[in-house]
N, C-alpha and C positions, 0 to 999 in steps of 0.2 A: 360188635353191634349187630342185633338181629336183622336179617335181610329186609323184613317188612318195614322196620323203622327207618330204613334208609330213604324210603319214599314217602314218609309221613310229613306232610306239610302243615300240620296243625299249628295254629298260632301265627302263620305267615299270611301276609297280604300280597296278592298278585294283581297286577294290572295287565289286561290283555286287550290290544287294539284289534280292530277288524273282527270283533267278536259276535256280531249279530247272526252270522251264519258260517258255514263251511269249516275251514281249518281253525279259525279263531274260536268258533263256538265249541268245537270238539276239544280244543285246548282248555278253554274255560271250564267246561264240564269235568274233564279229567282232573284238573287241579282242585276243583271243589270236592270231587269224590275222594281225593287224598287229603282233605282237611283244610285246604287254604280258603281264606275269604277272598273272593275273586270280584274285581271290578271289571265289568264288560264295557268296552267303549267302541263306538263307531259313529257314523254321522247322524243316524236317525234314532231319536229317543224311543219312539213307539216300537220299533223292531227290537231294540235292546231290551226294553221292558218285557216284551213277550218271551225273549230268550232267557232272561233272568228268571222269569216266573217258571219256565219249563225246568230250569236247573234246580230252582228252589223246591220244586215239587218232589224231587228225589233227595236233595241235599239242603234241608231247610236253613234259611237265613245265611247261605253261603255266597249268593250272587247279588251284586248291586249294579245297576245300569246308570252310566253317566255318558251322555253324548258329547262328542268332540270331533271336529274335522281334523284328520291327521296331517293335513297340509297347511294348517293355519296355526302359527305359533301362539297367538292370543288365546285360542280355544284350548290348546294343549296346556298352557299355563293355568287356565281356569280348571281344567281337568285335574291336574296334579294338586292344586290347592284344595279342591273338593275332596280328593282322596285323603290328603293329609288331615283335613279338618275332621273327617269321619274316623280314620283309623290311626292317625299319628305316625304312620310309617308305610313304606312300600318295600317289600322284601324281594319281590319277583317282578320283572318287567318282561313282557313278551311283545315285541314289535312285530305285528303281523299285518296291519292295514296295508293295502296295496291297490294300485290302479293300473290299467293298461288301455289308454284311449286310442291307441294306434296299432294296427296290424299291417305289416308290409315291410318292404326293404327299408333299412335304416336311413338310407340316403334320401328316401322320399318323405320322411317325416317332417311335418310342419313344426316350426319352433314352438308354437303354443302347446302342441302335444308333447314334445320333448320336455318342456318346462314343467308341465303338469305331472308327468310321470316322475320326474326327479323330485318335485315338490313333495309328493306323498311318499314315494318309495325309498328315498334316500335322505333328503333333508328332514322329513318328518321323523325318521328314526333318530337322527342326530339330535334334533330339538327335544324330543321327548326324553331321550336318554340323559341329556344334559340336565333337564329339569328334575327328573327323578333322582339323579345322582346328587344334585345340589340340595334337594329337599330332604332326602333320607339316606341314600346309600353311602354317601361320603362319611356319614357318622356310623350307621348301623351295618354297612355291608349289604350284600345281596347277590342275586344272580339275574343275568339278562340273557335272553335268547332272541336273536333276530331271525325272522323267517326270510330266507333268501330263496334260491331256486337253482336247479341244476343248470339253468340257463346262465347263471352267473359264473359257472365254471367252464362252460364250453358254448360256442355259438350254436344257434338254432335257426330255424326258418320262420320269418315273419314276426318274431318277437325281439328284434334287435334292440330297440330302445329300452324295453322292459328288462332285457338281459343285461344291458350295460348298467342299469340302476342296481340290479342284483349283484353284479360283480363289485359295484361300489359298496353294497351292504356287507359283502364278505370281507373286503379289505377294512372297512370301518370296524367290523367285529374284531379282526385280528389286531388292529391298531389299539382299540380300546382295551382289549385283553392284555396287551403289553403294558399299557399305561396304568390300568386300574387293577390288574391282577394282584392277588394278595388280600384285597379288600372286597372287590367285586369280580366275580367270574363272568366273562362275556363269551358266549358261544353262538353258533348259528345252526339252523337246519336248512338243508337244500332239497326240497321235495322235487320229484319228477312230476309226471302228469297225474294229478289227483282228481277224483270225481267230485268236483264242486261246481256250483253255478258259475263262479268266476271263470272256470276253465272249460265251460260247456262248449264254447265255440271250437275248442280243440277236440275234446273226446267225443263231441257230437258230430264231428266231421269224420265220416267213415274212412276216407283216404288217410287222414292224419292218424286216426286210431289204429288202422291196420299197420302203418309204418312203425308206430311205437310198439305195438304188440309183437311184431316180427323181430324186433331188436331185443325185447325184454325176456330174459330167461324165465321170469315168473309167469309170463303169458297173460298178464292183466295189468290194469292201472291201479293206483293206490286209492285208499279212502282216507278221509280226514282223521279218523281215529288212529291210524297208523303214524301220522305225523305228530299227533298229540302225544303219543307214547314216547316218541323221541324227545319232545320238549319236556315232558315230565322227568325223564332221566336227567336231562341237562340242568334243570333247576333244582333237583333234589340232592340230598347228601350223598347219594350213590355216585354222583359225578363231582365230588368235592375236590378232585385233583385234575379236573378237565377244564381247560381254559384256552380260548382262542381257536377252538376246533370247529369244523364244519361237518355236521353229520348228514351224509347224503341218504335220502330216503326215496329210492326210485326203483327198487326191485332188482337192481343190478344192471340196469341199462334202459334203453328206450328213449332216446332223444326225440324231442318234438320236431 
């Protein structure tokens, strides 16, 4: 098979959450560039429509915007129903939506912040994966990529609650890969510090940034397009024998 065709997603339908900006937006655009019809989802319809319009300006009729809160099962159910009504299938799912309402020592977290973080970052991934699997992938197969974090692999400073959810995402990925592999491939990416608005409180803090750059052999932080490239590989036929893996995208070091 020619190398280029391994990354051809023509005829496939992708659903990407947290897609109105940052890593999710970069993933949606790259999948559209490689031929997929991409449904962008996040909380705010207006932001999604602006992003879909931007992608469609370069890749006509490839992007569709459907809002849904990743922490609310009823909204996720409506999202999957809407995608199925429009496209009749979902071949690719990228669970990317995330939240981090609390920064500080894990022992100081209020229960409300703990619950909110788990609601979106872990339970939301499970709920949407279950819905997509039952609606389409159980019959047609597919590929799922969960966006985790290097914080899910090793502890960091100030992001303890967030990191625990991402550790859960990594184990969820491996468990689902074991249970669904053969029909659905399930993998994860674990980005380090990436230059997004979501992470600006970190890379915008000179002390934190200096600490990361000192440890990182690349001497810089990442950009969303670099994470998107990893996701493209994992959902494409180039990764047809990759299942249950966590692709670290952090330049080789640089813990937060």
